[in-house]
Structures are given as C-alpha cells and as structure tokens.
N, C-alpha and C positions, 0 to 999 in steps of 0.2 A: 501706402499707397498703392492702388490696383497699377500693374503696367498696360500699357498700351495695346490695345488689341480688340477682338470681338469675343463677348461673351453671352451667355444664356443669362438672363436677371429674371426674377420674379417681382412682382410688387407685394412688398409684406404690409405696408402698411401706410396710412397716409396721417401726417401732422398739419391739421388745419391745410393749406397751400401745397405742403410737400409732400413727396412721394418717398419712400422708402424703398430701396431695390435691392435685395439679395443679388450678390453676385457670385454666379457659379461656375466652376470648372471641372473638369471631369466628375461631373455629376456631385461634388461636392461645394458646399458657401463656403467662398472662400475671404468676402469681403462683402460693404455694400456701399451703396450710392445716394447720396439723399439728391433730389432733384426737382424743380417747379413744377408740380402737377401738369401744368401748360405745356411742359416741354414734352410730354409724353403724348404717343399717336392717341387719337380720341377713343379708340377703341380698348384703350391698356389703361385707362383711368378707372380702372377697378381693381379690388384685392385681388390677389392670386393671378394676374392675368400675367401669361410669359413672353418675354422680348428677346429678341436679338439684339444686343447694344453694343456700342463703339464708343471704346474708354480713348481719350487723347489725353495725355499730361496728367493723370488720374482723376480726370474729371469725366462725367456723359458728354460724349458729342452728340449721338442720335440713336434712336432706336425704331425697331419693326416689329409690330404686333404677330405674335405667332398664336393663331387660331384654333390649330388644328393641336399643337402641343397643349395649350391651355385647357383645351374640352380632354383631351388624355387624362391630364393631369386632376382635372376636377372631377371626371370620372372614376379614376384610381382611387383618389382619398374618398368617395362617395362609398365605393366597395370596401375598402379598409373600413369604415365608420359603422356603414351597414352589418359586415361580418362581426365586428367586435359588439355592436349591440345587441346581437341576437342570442337570448337566453339559452343556457346549457339545457339538454335534454335532462328531465326528472332522473334522480338515482333511482333506480327499482329495488337495490339492495338492500331495504330496510329492513 
C-alpha cells in the first residue's frame, strides 16, 4: 500500500474506463494506482500526462495536472527517440 502523501504520477495506460497511474518517489516508480478515468482532471485524461496526486489510506484522493512537466517529459522522450533513430554515419574504412 502506498503511504499517505503527495506524489508525482504519470498516466501509464487506460483499461476501459480505468486509468493506471505510475506513482513516483525520488524519480523512481514505486507503485501504481488504478482510478476511474473520470476522477482525473480533464486535461490529464491522456497517456503520459503528469500529475501531482494526493494519496490517502492507499487510495487516490485527488490530482493536479502538471502541463509543464508533461511537456518536458514528452520533449525529452521525443529527443531520445530522434537520437536513437538516426542512422550512424557510414564506415569509410572498407
């Protein structure tokens, strides 16, 4: 059970009307919460959205969408993908 407190969470995926949130502590995923999609702030009802969530008695109590953090993580992931998808230069030592 997740201890009561405030955490950063990322919307990992949706399963029907449920959202699976990955809960972070010190930059590491520590657990997950499953909540009704309708309980999320409307702007956070998309995959990879970042929220600050409050957990009470091991359950999701509320969340605040973090648009700047969502954008920063999206841009970082796109940069990694772009870097990895570049072909290495040809080897001229043939």
